[in-house]
C-alpha positions in Angstrom: -1.4 164.7 74.7 1.5 162.8 76.1 1.9 160.6 79.1 5.2 160.2 81.0 6.2 158.0 83.9 8.8 159.5 86.2 10.4 157.2 88.8 12.4 158.9 91.6 15.3 157.3 93.4 15.7 157.1 97.1 16.5 160.5 98.5 15.3 162.6 95.5 13.1 165.6 96.4 9.9 165.2 94.4 9.1 168.8 93.8 12.5 169.6 92.4 12.7 166.4 90.4 9.4 167.0 88.7 10.2 170.7 88.0 13.5 169.7 86.4 11.8 167.0 84.4 9.1 169.4 83.1 11.8 172.0 82.1 14.0 169.4 80.4 11.0 168.1 78.3 9.6 171.6 77.6 6.3 170.7 79.5 4.4 173.9 80.1 1.2 172.5 81.5 0.5 169.1 83.0 -1.5 167.2 85.6 0.3 165.0 88.0 -0.9 161.9 89.9 1.5 159.9 92.0 1.9 157.0 94.5 5.0 155.9 96.3 6.6 155.9 99.7 9.1 158.0 101.8 11.1 157.8 105.0 10.4 161.3 106.1 8.7 164.4 104.6 6.8 167.5 105.4 3.2 167.8 104.4 0.8 170.6 105.6 -2.5 172.3 105.6 -3.5 175.8 104.4 -4.3 178.2 107.3 -6.9 180.6 106.0 -6.2 183.1 108.8 -2.5 183.5 108.0 -2.8 182.7 104.2 0.1 180.3 104.5 0.7 176.5 104.7 1.3 175.1 108.2 4.0 172.3 108.1 3.4 168.8 109.4 6.7 166.9 109.7 6.3 163.1 109.1 9.4 161.4 110.3 8.6 157.8 109.7 8.2 155.4 106.8 4.9 156.2 105.0 3.1 155.0 101.9 1.7 157.7 99.6 -1.8 156.5 98.8 -2.6 159.3 96.5 -1.1 162.6 95.4 -2.5 165.0 92.7 -1.1 168.2 91.4 -0.3 170.3 88.4 2.5 172.1 86.5 2.0 175.5 84.9 4.5 177.8 83.2 4.1 181.4 84.1 5.8 184.1 82.0 6.6 187.4 83.8 8.4 189.7 81.4 11.2 187.7 79.8 11.4 185.2 82.7 9.6 181.8 82.5 8.9 180.2 85.8 7.7 176.6 86.2 5.2 176.4 89.0 4.4 173.0 90.7 1.5 172.8 93.0 0.1 169.8 95.0 -3.4 169.0 96.0 -3.9 167.1 99.3 -1.8 164.0 99.7 -3.0 160.9 101.5 -0.6 158.8 103.5 -0.6 155.6 105.5 1.7 153.8 107.9 2.0 150.5 109.7 -0.5 151.7 112.3 -4.2 152.2 111.3 -4.2 156.0 110.8 -4.3 158.4 107.9 -2.6 161.8 107.7 -3.7 164.2 105.0 -2.4 167.6 104.0 -0.6 169.5 101.3 
């Protein structure tokens, strides 16, 4: 088992950066935990009626208190696809409130 630390720069999109990292290091399965901050992002929640995620735009500076997810490689025929999924993320801001979602 290996452990990696990936530090993203300002403006980098986390999903794409982690997918690219996994591909470049031939990581086919992994667990992800993260903390950090952002200026704006879109989180969301799973709507069981529509079977889709409902977006929640967050257009202010926020701290990521916790984020968990995984990477899995799926082979369909000859094509390999790197899948990245996130569990709920917990955020905080300068006012006393918490926003949680996917």
